[in-house]
N, CA, C and O of each residue as an XYZ file, in Angstrom:
952
protein
N       0.840     -1.190      0.000
C       0.000      0.000      0.000
C       0.879      1.245      0.000
O       1.835      1.349      0.768
N       0.538      2.183     -0.873
C       1.335      3.398     -0.983
C       1.062      4.346      0.183
O      -0.071      4.476      0.646
N       2.115      4.999      0.643
C       1.980      6.048      1.635
C       1.445      7.301      0.948
O       1.723      7.538     -0.228
N       0.680      8.098      1.684
C       0.116      9.311      1.100
C       1.230     10.291      0.737
O       2.202     10.451      1.476
N       1.070     10.940     -0.411
C       2.097     11.830     -0.916
C       2.393     12.982      0.042
O       3.534     13.438      0.116
N       1.388     13.458      0.774
C       1.606     14.558      1.718
C       2.526     14.125      2.861
O       3.317     14.927      3.358
N       2.426     12.867      3.276
C       3.288     12.352      4.344
C       4.738     12.243      3.866
O       5.667     12.530      4.621
N       4.927     11.831      2.624
C       6.286     11.732      2.083
C       6.898     13.126      1.958
O       8.063     13.333      2.297
N       6.100     14.082      1.468
C       6.598     15.453      1.353
C       6.985     15.995      2.728
O       8.011     16.661      2.863
N       6.176     15.715      3.743
C       6.473     16.188      5.099
C       7.785     15.598      5.608
O       8.554     16.287      6.277
N       8.046     14.331      5.295
C       9.307     13.718      5.716
C      10.495     14.458      5.112
O      11.467     14.742      5.813
N      10.429     14.772      3.825
C      11.555     15.424      3.167
C      11.722     16.885      3.595
O      12.743     17.502      3.292
N      10.744     17.433      4.285
C      10.861     18.795      4.798
C      11.520     18.831      6.184
O      11.937     19.891      6.650
N      11.608     17.661      6.840
C      12.213     17.597      8.164
C      13.735     17.443      8.052
O      14.238     17.082      6.988
N      14.472     17.713      9.137
C      15.939     17.620      9.078
C      16.454     16.269      8.595
O      17.392     16.216      7.800
N      15.849     15.167      9.070
C      16.296     13.853      8.627
C      16.043     13.673      7.133
O      16.894     13.144      6.418
N      14.881     14.109      6.661
C      14.567     14.003      5.243
C      15.503     14.815      4.372
O      15.890     14.371      3.291
N      15.876     16.014      4.837
C      16.809     16.843      4.090
C      18.178     16.176      3.992
O      18.851     16.255      2.965
N      18.577     15.515      5.085
C      19.860     14.808      5.068
C      19.805     13.606      4.130
O      20.762     13.337      3.404
N      18.687     12.885      4.145
C      18.505     11.760      3.230
C      18.582     12.235      1.786
O      19.222     11.603      0.945
N      17.930     13.344      1.512
C      17.944     13.896      0.149
C      19.363     14.204     -0.301
O      19.727     13.925     -1.443
N      20.161     14.773      0.580
C      21.542     15.088      0.215
C      22.361     13.823     -0.009
O      23.095     13.715     -0.992
N      22.231     12.863      0.910
C      23.028     11.637      0.814
C      22.674     10.827     -0.437
O      23.560     10.404     -1.179
N      21.385     10.617     -0.665
C      20.972      9.824     -1.823
C      21.188     10.583     -3.125
O      21.546      9.994     -4.146
N      20.968     11.898     -3.082
C      21.207     12.691     -4.278
C      22.648     12.581     -4.744
O      22.919     12.511     -5.943
N      23.565     12.565     -3.796
C      24.979     12.412     -4.132
C      25.245     11.051     -4.758
O      26.014     10.952     -5.715
N      24.617      9.996     -4.230
C      24.829      8.648     -4.756
C      24.221      8.490     -6.155
O      24.797      7.831     -7.020
N      23.063      9.097     -6.363
C      22.431      9.028     -7.682
C      23.281      9.755     -8.723
O      23.482      9.256     -9.830
N      23.771     10.927     -8.360
C      24.607     11.692     -9.284
C      25.919     10.952     -9.577
O      26.467     11.079    -10.672
N      26.415     10.193     -8.621
C      27.636      9.413     -8.847
C      27.419      8.333     -9.899
O      28.337      7.997    -10.648
N      26.187      7.782     -9.957
C      25.871      6.774    -10.967
C      25.543      7.415    -12.310
O      26.020      6.958    -13.349
N      24.748      8.453    -12.294
C      24.340      9.127    -13.530
C      24.916     10.540    -13.511
O      24.253     11.490    -13.092
N      26.141     10.661    -13.963
C      26.859     11.930    -13.840
C      26.302     13.019    -14.747
O      26.391     14.205    -14.429
N      25.737     12.620    -15.862
C      25.173     13.612    -16.770
C      23.889     13.084    -17.396
O      23.740     11.880    -17.601
N      22.968     13.983    -17.697
C      21.726     13.635    -18.397
C      21.622     14.352    -19.736
O      20.559     14.352    -20.357
N      22.688     14.947    -20.176
C      22.641     15.717    -21.427
C      22.290     14.791    -22.589
O      22.935     13.768    -22.819
N      21.246     15.188    -23.310
C      20.809     14.406    -24.445
C      19.914     13.234    -24.105
O      19.493     12.500    -24.999
N      19.613     13.042    -22.822
C      18.787     11.917    -22.390
C      17.432     12.385    -21.879
O      17.291     13.491    -21.357
N      16.443     11.519    -22.040
C      15.154     11.738    -21.383
C      15.189     11.038    -20.029
O      15.692      9.920    -19.916
N      14.651     11.697    -19.003
C      14.670     11.181    -17.634
C      13.263     11.234    -17.059
O      12.588     12.261    -17.125
N      12.831     10.110    -16.494
C      11.530     10.037    -15.843
C      11.723      9.511    -14.425
O      12.461      8.550    -14.205
N      11.054     10.148    -13.465
C      11.026      9.659    -12.096
C       9.688      9.002    -11.840
O       8.648      9.529    -12.236
N       9.704      7.855    -11.180
C       8.485      7.109    -10.904
C       8.357      6.873     -9.409
O       9.309      6.443     -8.757
N       7.169      7.157     -8.863
C       6.955      7.045     -7.416
C       6.957      8.435     -6.806
O       6.121      9.276     -7.137
N       7.926      8.670     -5.894
C       8.126     10.022     -5.370
C       9.607     10.336     -5.552
O      10.399     10.251     -4.614
N       9.956     10.696     -6.764
C      11.357     10.906     -7.128
C      11.744     12.364     -7.237
O      12.905     12.671     -7.508
N      10.797     13.276     -7.033
C      11.078     14.693     -7.283
C      12.225     15.274     -6.446
O      12.920     16.161     -6.943
N      12.465     14.825     -5.198
C      13.611     15.382     -4.486
C      14.950     15.133     -5.188
O      15.933     15.832     -4.941
N      14.969     14.123     -6.069
C      16.204     13.734     -6.726
C      16.239     14.112     -8.211
O      17.250     13.907     -8.883
N      15.148     14.657     -8.712
C      15.093     15.076    -10.114
C      15.546     16.510    -10.310
O      16.016     16.875    -11.388
N      15.408     17.322     -9.277
C      15.686     18.760     -9.421
C      17.073     19.035     -9.990
O      17.245     19.948    -10.798
N      18.061     18.250     -9.572
C      19.428     18.507    -10.006
C      19.621     18.325    -11.505
O      20.583     18.836    -12.079
N      18.698     17.589    -12.144
C      18.820     17.330    -13.580
C      17.894     18.192    -14.437
O      17.896     18.062    -15.661
N      17.112     19.060    -13.822
C      16.073     19.787    -14.560
C      16.611     20.623    -15.702
O      15.984     20.688    -16.759
N      17.746     21.261    -15.523
C      18.307     22.118    -16.573
C      19.312     21.378    -17.440
O      20.064     21.988    -18.199
N      19.314     20.060    -17.318
C      20.319     19.258    -18.009
C      19.694     18.227    -18.950
O      20.149     18.061    -20.082
N      18.657     17.539    -18.485
C      18.041     16.486    -19.284
C      17.329     17.065    -20.503
O      16.799     18.175    -20.453
N      17.322     16.307    -21.593
C      16.609     16.739    -22.797
C      15.114     16.828    -22.524
O      14.453     17.767    -22.968
N      14.582     15.855    -21.797
C      13.180     15.841    -21.360
C      13.144     15.239    -19.964
O      13.915     14.332    -19.651
N      12.252     15.745    -19.134
C      12.172     15.261    -17.763
C      10.718     15.278    -17.295
O       9.952     16.176    -17.646
N      10.349     14.273    -16.498
C       8.979     14.202    -15.994
C       8.954     13.378    -14.723
O       9.818     12.530    -14.499
N       7.951     13.636    -13.892
C       7.724     12.876    -12.665
C       6.353     12.226    -12.746
O       5.343     12.912    -12.905
N       6.317     10.903    -12.635
C       5.061     10.155    -12.656
C       4.782      9.634    -11.254
O       5.623      8.964    -10.655
N       3.591      9.947    -10.729
C       3.226      9.560     -9.373
C       1.986      8.673     -9.407
O       0.995      9.036    -10.041
N       2.019      7.517     -8.739
C       0.895      6.577     -8.810
C      -0.365      7.124     -8.152
O      -0.298      7.842     -7.154
N      -1.505      6.777     -8.719
C      -2.782      7.270     -8.212
C      -2.999      6.886     -6.760
O      -3.576      7.662     -5.998
N      -2.550      5.702     -6.361
C      -2.746      5.240     -4.986
C      -1.946      6.063     -3.982
O      -2.263      6.057     -2.793
N      -0.921      6.764     -4.436
C      -0.098      7.629     -3.587
C      -0.618      9.060     -3.605
O      -0.655      9.736     -2.578
N      -1.016      9.506     -4.786
C      -1.384     10.903     -4.961
C      -0.231     11.678     -5.574
O       0.903     11.200     -5.592
N      -0.512     12.847     -6.065
C       0.509     13.641     -6.750
C       0.522     15.065     -6.231
O      -0.479     15.573     -5.725
N       1.666     15.691     -6.366
C       1.843     17.100     -6.042
C       2.371     17.816     -7.281
O       3.024     17.205     -8.126
N       2.092     19.086     -7.383
C       2.605     19.861     -8.511
C       4.125     19.943     -8.433
O       4.687     20.271     -7.387
N       4.775     19.645     -9.534
C       6.231     19.746     -9.642
C       6.596     20.157    -11.058
O       6.033     19.641    -12.023
N       7.538     21.085    -11.184
C       8.142     21.892    -10.119
C       7.183     22.987     -9.657
O       6.127     23.190    -10.255
N       7.552     23.675     -8.608
C       6.662     24.702     -8.069
C       6.550     25.896     -8.991
O       5.523     26.573     -9.008
N       7.599     26.163     -9.762
C       7.578     27.290    -10.681
C       7.776     26.778    -12.103
O       8.482     25.795    -12.333
N       7.152     27.449    -13.037
C       7.299     27.065    -14.424
C       6.287     26.018    -14.849
O       5.307     25.764    -14.149
N       6.531     25.419    -15.989
C       5.619     24.441    -16.568
C       5.569     23.167    -15.724
O       6.605     22.642    -15.315
N       4.361     22.681    -15.470
C       4.199     21.451    -14.700
C       4.757     20.267    -15.473
O       4.476     20.101    -16.660
N       5.551     19.441    -14.790
C       6.192     18.296    -15.433
C       5.919     17.002    -14.670
O       6.739     16.084    -14.666
N       4.750     16.944    -14.023
C       4.385     15.730    -13.299
C       2.974     15.307    -13.692
O       2.192     16.097    -14.221
N       2.670     14.033    -13.419
C       1.356     13.504    -13.775
C       0.976     12.382    -12.822
O       1.836     11.664    -12.311
N      -0.324     12.243    -12.591
C      -0.879     11.145    -11.807
C      -1.129      9.980    -12.769
O      -1.758     10.161    -13.812
N      -0.634      8.775    -12.418
C      -0.696      7.670    -13.381
C      -1.188      6.382    -12.737
O      -1.149      6.212    -11.519
N      -1.647      5.492    -13.587
C      -1.919      4.109    -13.221
C      -0.596      3.368    -13.329
O       0.032      3.386    -14.388
N      -0.162      2.721    -12.267
C       1.177      2.137    -12.238
C       1.402      1.049    -13.278
O       2.548      0.776    -13.635
N       0.344      0.424    -13.773
C       0.529     -0.640    -14.766
C       0.100     -0.202    -16.167
O       0.040     -1.020    -17.085
N      -0.200      1.092    -16.328
C      -0.518      1.649    -17.647
C       0.108      3.043    -17.730
O      -0.595      4.052    -17.664
N       1.408      3.090    -17.873
C       2.111      4.366    -17.899
C       1.836      5.086    -19.225
O       1.909      4.470    -20.288
N       1.525      6.368    -19.170
C       1.108      7.113    -20.369
C       2.288      7.577    -21.220
O       2.426      8.765    -21.513
N       3.134      6.630    -21.610
C       4.309      6.946    -22.414
C       4.439      5.936    -23.545
O       4.059      4.776    -23.382
N       4.969      6.356    -24.685
C       5.141      5.426    -25.810
C       6.212      4.376    -25.521
O       7.027      4.538    -24.613
N       6.198      3.304    -26.305
C       7.248      2.291    -26.231
C       8.602      2.923    -26.532
O       8.712      3.819    -27.369
N       9.638      2.439    -25.830
C      11.032      2.827    -26.135
C      11.243      4.343    -26.130
O      11.908      4.885    -27.013
N      10.680      5.015    -25.140
C      10.716      6.481    -25.144
C      11.546      7.099    -24.016
O      11.746      8.314    -24.003
N      12.031      6.293    -23.074
C      12.719      6.824    -21.887
C      14.137      6.259    -21.823
O      14.337      5.046    -21.881
N      15.118      7.157    -21.702
C      16.517      6.727    -21.603
C      16.908      6.330    -20.189
O      17.633      5.355    -19.991
N      16.431      7.083    -19.208
C      16.793      6.831    -17.817
C      15.530      6.908    -16.959
O      14.755      7.858    -17.067
N      15.334      5.907    -16.114
C      14.149      5.859    -15.250
C      14.588      5.690    -13.807
O      15.229      4.699    -13.457
N      14.243      6.656    -12.972
C      14.578      6.644    -11.552
C      13.334      6.287    -10.753
O      12.314      6.972    -10.839
N      13.420      5.210     -9.973
C      12.261      4.705     -9.232
C      12.537      4.799     -7.733
O      13.450      4.155     -7.216
N      11.731      5.614     -7.042
C      11.917      5.845     -5.604
C      10.565      5.765     -4.897
O       9.577      6.308     -5.391
N      10.512      5.090     -3.743
C       9.274      4.937     -2.961
C       8.165      4.315     -3.814
O       7.018      4.759     -3.786
N       8.529      3.297     -4.557
C       7.557      2.720     -5.488
C       7.541      1.193     -5.452
O       6.503      0.591     -5.178
N       8.669      0.574     -5.722
C       8.733     -0.892     -5.808
C       8.152     -1.551     -4.565
O       7.365     -2.492     -4.667
N       8.537     -1.060     -3.398
C       8.127     -1.699     -2.143
C       6.643     -1.543     -1.853
O       6.093     -2.274     -1.029
N       5.988     -0.596     -2.522
C       4.571     -0.325     -2.255
C       3.623     -0.891     -3.306
O       2.417     -0.974     -3.071
N       4.148     -1.275     -4.446
C       3.305     -1.725     -5.538
C       2.648     -3.067     -5.229
O       3.290     -3.973     -4.700
N       1.372     -3.186     -5.561
C       0.648     -4.442     -5.406
C       0.562     -5.197     -6.730
O      -0.068     -6.251     -6.814
N       1.198     -4.651     -7.757
C       1.229     -5.304     -9.070
C       2.644     -5.201     -9.623
O       2.861     -4.704    -10.728
N       3.597     -5.677     -8.839
C       5.003     -5.422     -9.123
C       5.450     -5.978    -10.475
O       6.200     -5.314    -11.190
N       5.011     -7.162    -10.833
C       5.466     -7.760    -12.088
C       4.885     -7.025    -13.302
O       5.584     -6.803    -14.291
N       3.625     -6.656    -13.223
C       3.026     -5.882    -14.310
C       3.684     -4.511    -14.427
O       3.904     -4.004    -15.527
N       3.994     -3.924    -13.280
C       4.632     -2.624    -13.292
C       6.026     -2.699    -13.923
O       6.406     -1.812    -14.688
N       6.785     -3.742    -13.611
C       8.108     -3.889    -14.205
C       8.026     -4.119    -15.710
O       8.908     -3.689    -16.454
N       6.975     -4.793    -16.159
C       6.799     -4.960    -17.594
C       6.517     -3.619    -18.268
O       6.964     -3.383    -19.391
N       5.780     -2.744    -17.591
C       5.544     -1.406    -18.130
C       6.846     -0.612    -18.196
O       7.100      0.101    -19.167
N       7.656     -0.740    -17.169
C       8.957     -0.062    -17.178
C       9.801     -0.574    -18.335
O      10.439      0.205    -19.043
N       9.799     -1.893    -18.523
C      10.547     -2.487    -19.641
C      10.049     -1.921    -20.972
O      10.842     -1.617    -21.863
N       8.743     -1.786    -21.093
C       8.151     -1.318    -22.352
C       8.593      0.089    -22.708
O       8.917      0.359    -23.864
N       8.613      0.986    -21.742
C       8.876      2.393    -22.049
C      10.363      2.719    -22.149
O      10.718      3.758    -22.705
N      11.245      1.862    -21.627
C      12.673      2.127    -21.724
C      13.166      1.873    -23.148
O      12.694      0.962    -23.829
N      14.117      2.688    -23.582
C      14.760      2.464    -24.869
C      15.614      1.194    -24.795
O      15.916      0.722    -23.699
N      16.007      0.637    -25.944
C      16.842     -0.570    -25.914
C      18.143     -0.395    -25.130
O      18.667     -1.369    -24.589
N      18.665      0.815    -25.060
C      19.879      1.073    -24.283
C      19.539      1.702    -22.925
O      20.418      2.224    -22.239
N      18.253      1.647    -22.546
C      17.790      2.337    -21.347
C      18.369      1.775    -20.058
O      18.787      0.620    -19.986
N      18.378      2.631    -19.043
C      18.866      2.239    -17.728
C      17.797      2.547    -16.677
O      17.095      3.557    -16.740
N      17.709      1.651    -15.731
C      16.762      1.760    -14.617
C      17.551      1.873    -13.329
O      18.470      1.087    -13.099
N      17.209      2.842    -12.479
C      17.862      2.983    -11.177
C      16.799      2.876    -10.098
O      15.894      3.707    -10.017
N      16.916      1.840     -9.266
C      15.946      1.576     -8.212
C      16.506      1.964     -6.857
O      17.652      1.653     -6.533
N      15.688      2.645     -6.071
C      15.992      2.940     -4.667
C      14.999      2.127     -3.848
O      13.807      2.434     -3.846
N      15.467      1.097     -3.155
C      14.575      0.123     -2.515
C      15.009     -0.127     -1.069
O      16.201     -0.301     -0.815
N      14.061     -0.148     -0.106
C      14.423     -0.437      1.286
C      15.075     -1.807      1.425
O      14.621     -2.793      0.845
N      16.144     -1.843      2.202
C      16.901     -3.064      2.448
C      16.261     -3.860      3.584
O      16.085     -3.343      4.687
N      15.921     -5.089      3.320
C      15.241     -5.931      4.296
C      16.049     -6.117      5.582
O      15.471     -6.341      6.645
N      17.354     -6.027      5.499
C      18.218     -6.273      6.656
C      18.411     -5.035      7.530
O      19.052     -5.120      8.578
N      17.880     -3.911      7.129
C      18.232     -2.664      7.794
C      17.239     -2.238      8.868
O      16.101     -2.707      8.915
N      17.702     -1.334      9.731
C      16.848     -0.726     10.744
C      15.799      0.168     10.091
O      14.671      0.263     10.575
N      16.164      0.814      9.006
C      15.238      1.723      8.324
C      13.953      1.018      7.908
O      12.879      1.618      7.939
N      14.053     -0.241      7.520
C      12.869     -0.986      7.070
C      11.921     -1.311      8.213
O      10.788     -1.728      7.975
N      12.369     -1.125      9.454
C      11.571     -1.477     10.633
C      11.021     -0.256     11.367
O      10.339     -0.389     12.383
N      11.320      0.926     10.849
C      10.880      2.171     11.482
C       9.926      2.885     10.544
O      10.324      3.332      9.468
N       8.651      2.996     10.951
C       7.653      3.545     10.029
C       7.510      5.063     10.100
O       6.530      5.614      9.600
N       8.473      5.740     10.714
C       8.457      7.202     10.739
C       9.107      7.802      9.497
O       9.153      9.023      9.348
N       9.616      6.937      8.592
C      10.163      7.395      7.324
C       9.482      6.615      6.197
O       8.945      5.535      6.447
N       9.489      7.125      4.982
C       8.869      6.388      3.868
C       9.523      5.040      3.598
O       8.896      4.160      3.008
N      10.772      4.863      4.020
C      11.471      3.606      3.776
C      11.008      2.497      4.720
O      11.409      1.344      4.560
N      10.173      2.833      5.696
C       9.627      1.839      6.615
C       8.237      1.388      6.230
O       7.570      0.708      7.009
N       7.787      1.753      5.041
C       6.453      1.371      4.556
C       6.594      0.390      3.395
O       7.566      0.440      2.642
N       5.627     -0.488      3.260
C       5.655     -1.447      2.172
C       6.558     -2.630      2.473
O       6.874     -2.913      3.628
N       6.964     -3.310      1.422
C       7.748     -4.535      1.539
C       9.210     -4.275      1.218
O       9.529     -3.928      0.081
N      10.114     -4.433      2.188
C      11.541     -4.310      1.886
C      12.037     -5.561      1.180
O      11.380     -6.601      1.211
N      13.190     -5.461      0.547
C      13.730     -6.569     -0.229
C      15.152     -6.909      0.204
O      15.898     -6.059      0.691
N      15.501     -8.174      0.012
C      16.890     -8.578      0.085
C      17.485     -8.471     -1.312
O      16.750     -8.344     -2.291
N      18.794     -8.522     -1.409
C      19.420     -8.454     -2.735
C      18.973     -9.627     -3.596
O      18.673     -9.452     -4.777
N      18.927    -10.811     -3.017
C      18.545    -11.991     -3.789
C      17.116    -11.873     -4.331
O      16.853    -12.218     -5.483
N      16.203    -11.387     -3.500
C      14.814    -11.229     -3.946
C      14.704    -10.230     -5.083
O      14.014    -10.475     -6.073
N      15.385     -9.105     -4.936
C      15.302     -8.063     -5.954
C      15.992     -8.493     -7.245
O      15.518     -8.187     -8.339
N      17.087     -9.185     -7.119
C      17.804     -9.661     -8.304
C      16.932    -10.618     -9.116
O      16.867    -10.514    -10.341
N      16.267    -11.540     -8.441
C      15.392    -12.481     -9.136
C      14.213    -11.751     -9.786
O      13.824    -12.062    -10.912
N      13.656    -10.785     -9.068
C      12.529    -10.023     -9.612
C      12.928     -9.307    -10.901
O      12.178     -9.314    -11.877
N      14.089     -8.701    -10.901
C      14.563     -7.981    -12.078
C      14.859     -8.932    -13.237
O      14.496     -8.658    -14.380
N      15.508    -10.026    -12.941
C      15.834    -10.977    -14.004
C      14.583    -11.571    -14.636
O      14.527    -11.757    -15.852
N      13.583    -11.868    -13.816
C      12.332    -12.399    -14.346
C      11.617    -11.390    -15.248
O      10.852    -11.768    -16.135
N      11.879    -10.098    -15.006
C      11.261     -9.041    -15.816
C      12.163     -8.603    -16.969
O      11.905     -7.581    -17.605
N      13.228     -9.378    -17.241
C      14.152     -9.119    -18.348
C      14.983     -7.854    -18.151
O      15.143     -7.041    -19.062
N      15.507     -7.714    -16.930
C      16.497     -6.693    -16.626
C      17.743     -7.379    -16.074
O      17.651     -8.375    -15.356
N      18.891     -6.839    -16.413
C      20.151     -7.338    -15.869
C      20.740     -6.313    -14.913
O      21.092     -5.214    -15.343
N      20.860     -6.639    -13.623
C      21.493     -5.708    -12.681
C      22.948     -5.468    -13.067
O      23.690     -6.409    -13.351
N      23.346     -4.200    -13.074
C      24.699     -3.829    -13.448
C      25.540     -3.409    -12.249
O      26.751     -3.628    -12.220
N      24.895     -2.813    -11.273
C      25.644     -2.293    -10.130
C      24.759     -2.298     -8.885
O      23.589     -1.917     -8.937
N      25.340     -2.737     -7.762
C      24.646     -2.757     -6.474
C      25.422     -1.912     -5.474
O      26.648     -1.992     -5.398
N      24.705     -1.107     -4.715
C      25.329     -0.388     -3.609
C      24.284     -0.151     -2.524
O      23.083     -0.284     -2.757
N      24.764      0.203     -1.339
C      23.891      0.430     -0.200
C      24.157      1.818      0.363
O      25.282      2.313      0.307
N      23.119      2.444      0.907
C      23.258      3.778      1.492
C      22.373      3.883      2.734
O      21.637      2.953      3.064
N      22.454      5.014      3.412
C      21.745      5.302      4.664
C      22.194      4.372      5.785
O      21.415      3.590      6.329
N      23.476      4.487      6.109
C      24.006      3.799      7.291
C      23.769      4.617      8.559
O      23.914      4.116      9.674
N      23.406      5.868      8.372
C      23.058      6.715      9.508
C      21.752      6.213     10.119
O      20.845      5.844      9.373
N      21.618      6.184     11.449
C      20.368      5.729     12.070
C      19.199      6.659     11.694
O      19.408      7.858     11.511
N      17.984      6.123     11.579
C      16.813      6.930     11.199
C      16.219      7.693     12.376
O      15.078      7.450     12.769
N      16.994      8.614     12.936
C      16.547      9.423     14.070
C      16.796     10.886     13.766
O      17.639     11.231     12.938
N      16.041     11.751     14.457
C      16.105     13.183     14.188
C      17.138     13.923     15.042
O      17.282     15.138     14.903
N      17.856     13.227     15.916
C      18.768     13.898     16.838
C      19.843     14.672     16.071
O      20.430     14.164     15.117
N      20.085     15.905     16.506
C      20.976     16.774     15.742
C      22.416     16.255     15.696
O      23.116     16.468     14.706
N      22.862     15.580     16.755
C      24.224     15.050     16.762
C      24.378     13.927     15.731
O      25.414     13.810     15.078
N      23.343     13.114     15.596
C      23.367     12.042     14.602
C      23.380     12.638     13.204
O      24.146     12.197     12.347
N      22.537     13.638     12.968
C      22.457     14.241     11.645
C      23.762     14.944     11.273
O      24.175     14.915     10.113
N      24.400     15.563     12.235
C      25.669     16.236     11.970
C      26.767     15.239     11.623
O      27.744     15.585     10.959
N      26.601     13.997     12.078
C      27.612     12.964     11.834
C      27.220     12.027     10.697
O      27.813     10.959     10.546
N      26.227     12.415      9.896
C      25.689     11.518      8.868
C      26.754     11.059      7.884
O      26.798      9.881      7.529
N      27.609     11.965      7.441
C      28.635     11.598      6.459
C      29.615     10.602      7.074
O      30.051      9.663      6.407
N      29.960     10.806      8.346
C      30.857      9.865      9.022
C      30.216      8.484      9.133
O      30.884      7.470      8.930
N      28.917      8.442      9.457
C      28.199      7.167      9.503
C      28.243      6.470      8.141
O      28.465      5.262      8.061
N      28.031      7.236      7.079
C      28.019      6.660      5.741
C      29.382      6.075      5.372
O      29.464      4.974      4.828
N      30.418      6.796      5.662
C      31.758      6.321      5.313
C      32.131      5.088      6.117
O      32.696      4.135      5.579
N      31.815      5.107      7.411
C      32.137      3.962      8.257
C      31.334      2.737      7.840
O      31.880      1.638      7.732
N      30.031      2.927      7.606
C      29.187      1.812      7.211
C      29.610      1.212      5.887
O      29.587     -0.008      5.725
N      29.997      2.052      4.937
C      30.417      1.564      3.626
C      31.673      0.714      3.717
O      31.865     -0.202      2.917
N      32.534      1.015      4.694
C      33.772      0.249      4.853
C      33.577     -1.012      5.681
O      34.110     -2.068      5.341
N      32.815     -0.908      6.771
C      32.735     -2.002      7.743
C      31.649     -3.017      7.402
O      31.896     -4.223      7.444
N      30.444     -2.543      7.066
C      29.327     -3.455      6.849
C      28.339     -2.819      5.875
O      27.251     -2.412      6.281
N      28.701     -2.728      4.600
C      27.884     -1.989      3.638
C      26.482     -2.548      3.458
O      25.554     -1.781      3.199
N      26.296     -3.861      3.587
C      25.008     -4.475      3.248
C      23.912     -4.243      4.276
O      22.791     -4.713      4.083
N      24.203     -3.524      5.375
C      23.136     -3.206      6.332
C      22.626     -1.775      6.152
O      21.855     -1.285      6.978
N      23.049     -1.105      5.082
C      22.537      0.228      4.799
C      21.029      0.212      4.636
O      20.454     -0.813      4.270
N      20.395      1.322      4.900
C      18.936      1.395      4.890
C      18.294      1.113      3.554
O      17.169      0.616      3.502
N      18.989      1.421      2.465
C      18.412      1.199      1.141
C      19.450      0.583      0.202
O      20.658      0.755      0.368
N      18.929     -0.140     -0.792
C      19.753     -0.635     -1.887
C      19.562      0.278     -3.092
O      18.454      0.727     -3.384
N      20.659      0.540     -3.777
C      20.620      1.298     -5.023
C      21.069      0.347     -6.125
O      22.207     -0.122     -6.128
N      20.177      0.069     -7.048
C      20.451     -0.922     -8.088
C      20.273     -0.292     -9.458
O      19.207      0.239     -9.768
N      21.304     -0.347    -10.270
C      21.182      0.071    -11.657
C      21.040     -1.174    -12.522
O      21.813     -2.121    -12.384
N      20.060     -1.173    -13.407
C      19.799     -2.340    -14.245
C      19.641     -1.929    -15.695
O      19.262     -0.798    -16.001
N      19.941     -2.876    -16.590
C      19.843     -2.668    -18.028
C      18.682     -3.477    -18.590
O      18.454     -4.615    -18.181
N      17.965     -2.897    -19.510
C      16.900     -3.599    -20.209
C      17.500     -4.633    -21.155
O      18.416     -4.328    -21.919
N      16.978     -5.856    -21.099
C      17.422     -6.906    -22.006
C      16.369     -7.146    -23.079
O      15.170     -7.082    -22.808
N      16.821     -7.422    -24.297
C      15.904     -7.682    -25.395
C      15.608     -9.170    -25.572
O      14.653     -9.544    -26.253
N      16.429    -10.008    -24.955
C      16.214    -11.452    -24.972
C      16.311    -11.960    -23.556
O      17.233    -11.589    -22.829
N      15.376    -12.806    -23.144
C      15.382    -13.333    -21.782
C      16.636    -14.163    -21.542
O      17.033    -14.934    -22.416
N      17.279    -14.022    -20.361
C      18.467    -14.814    -20.062
C      18.120    -16.285    -19.900
O      16.999    -16.627    -19.524
N      19.078    -17.149    -20.182
C      18.885    -18.577    -19.999
C      18.870    -18.915    -18.519
O      19.722    -18.439    -17.768
N      17.925    -19.721    -18.092
C      17.817    -20.141    -16.698
C      18.680    -21.373    -16.486
O      18.598    -22.329    -17.257
N      19.503    -21.357    -15.455
C      20.382    -22.489    -15.194
C      20.249    -22.929    -13.746
O      19.544    -22.310    -12.949
N      20.941    -24.008    -13.427
C      21.024    -24.451    -12.041
C      19.718    -24.970    -11.497
O      18.950    -25.624    -12.202
N      19.468    -24.670    -10.225
C      18.314    -25.209     -9.515
C      16.995    -24.791    -10.161
O      16.069    -25.598    -10.237
N      16.894    -23.548    -10.628
C      15.644    -23.090    -11.232
C      15.359    -23.841    -12.529
O      14.206    -24.159    -12.822
N      16.405    -24.126    -13.310
C      16.200    -24.874    -14.544
C      15.758    -26.293    -14.250
O      14.875    -26.827    -14.922
N      16.377    -26.913    -13.233
C      15.999    -28.274    -12.881
C      14.555    -28.349    -12.411
O      13.854    -29.330    -12.659
N      14.109    -27.263    -11.707
C      12.724    -27.235    -11.236
C      11.738    -27.185    -12.396
O      10.584    -27.595    -12.266
N      12.212    -26.673    -13.539
C      11.372    -26.616    -14.732
C      11.583    -27.823    -15.641
O      11.132    -27.842    -16.786
N      12.281    -28.834    -15.108
C      12.538    -30.021    -15.900
C      13.607    -29.809    -16.955
O      13.698    -30.567    -17.921
N      14.421    -28.767    -16.766
C      15.506    -28.505    -17.697
C      15.079    -27.887    -19.000
O      15.905    -27.706    -19.894
N      13.788    -27.552    -19.136
C      13.296    -26.964    -20.375
C      13.263    -25.458    -20.227
O      12.522    -24.933    -19.396
N      14.038    -24.771    -21.001
C      14.157    -23.327    -20.906
C      13.802    -22.713    -22.245
O      14.349    -23.098    -23.278
N      12.893    -21.767    -22.226
C      12.490    -21.072    -23.444
C      13.108    -19.694    -23.459
O      12.924    -18.933    -22.510
N      13.827    -19.353    -24.493
C      14.383    -18.012    -24.647
C      13.406    -17.222    -25.495
O      13.094    -17.592    -26.627
N      12.928    -16.124    -24.920
C      11.920    -15.322    -25.599
C      12.544    -14.196    -26.371
O      13.361    -13.444    -25.840
N      12.170    -14.074    -27.608
C      12.615    -12.931    -28.405
C      11.589    -11.825    -28.314
O      10.396    -12.089    -28.163
N      12.035    -10.613    -28.402
C      11.129     -9.468    -28.319
C      11.251     -8.651    -29.588
O      10.574     -7.633    -29.735
């Protein structure tokens, strides 16, 4: 079940939310250093992380699911957001170069259909960047932040989900090693928490950041999963 959009906006207006925005924004920019010449779409509640690309991307838009609700974005200028049905995105086939998904995967009740829609709208060279709550983290157990709502994932679960939807994960990383509390001393030490967590125990970070590539042919299933299917594997062409 999606959290109400007003509650998510309120979180990002608080000190902890502002710190999260800075930390994750830095990690997203590290993966996608430039958007020049690319179309960029945010799905879920991605607007805190889209602003940095507004004057750079060839085209940019924010799509917010009806079950969550939508807010006007940006506040000034032409509106570039829309309320959408998560399994019927109002975009043509092969029309999006980069898709950023935040506060979405864990809340969707039609995850496989939604991933097929994402596959449909991405260009053949398209890239998908997912921000997903980590099942092993403290953040997934605290419902005072948006990352504590919905279903968190382990790496293995998310990897299988992506592969079944014809995406190949390219890069995995973890972020938000800082505890999910509003105390000013913790917030002031957020960067130190991130650096220490990344070195000592990266996989307990509050969220997983996964970049994936759209595949045009389904990968061959091997090992235990193939044996469960009697060794018969169908490669689907698209």
